C-alpha positions, 0 to 999 in steps of 0.5 A: 393295064397298070396293074398287069405284070405282062411286060409284053402287053405294056409295052405293046400298049406304049408302042400303039398309037393309042389314047395318051391315058393309055400311054400313061397307064403302061408306063406306071406299069412298066415302071413299076416293074422296071423298079421292083427288079433287076429281071424285070429292068432285063425283061423290059430291056429285051422287049425294047431292043426288039422295038427300038433302035439300040441307041435309044434303049438306055434312055428309054428304060431310064425314062421307064424307071423315072427320074429324080430330083438329082435329074431334074436339077441337071440342066443336060439332063432336062435339055435332053428331056425337052429334045426328046419332045420332038422325037419321031416316035410317039412313045418316046414323046409320051415318056418324056412328056410323062416325066417332065410333068412330073416337076410340072403342073402345066402341059404348056399347050404339049400333046404328044400326039399332035401334028410336028408344028403344034408340038414345035410350038409348044416345045419352045414354051418349054424351052423358054421355061428351061431357060427361065430356070437355068436350064433345070426343071427344078430349082 
């Protein structure tokens, strides 16, 4: 799945209720396309516009492209990532968690596909970690 350059197929995999490993492979494939060209980002954006509210498109494209050290040191951005872990949409939760995990070797018990009560407990643990780190994933 990661090797395909079929944006529609990758987006479909990301938005279906599939295994987290499949979602991560779709994210990797989309990230490769998004970071490869402006045309790739445009195609991904268009595909997202047909799947999610327009108010969520920019952050979703940003998460697909990936985050850098500057974002991981930005307390406001990091807080928005933690907030996305409780999003109603599995794809959004998976994207946010995948990017958080780039800066942590721990899941803190978080599972994107878990029921709301289990996610809330894990999100509290992530919030405590951010609080200990001055609101940042990367010091």
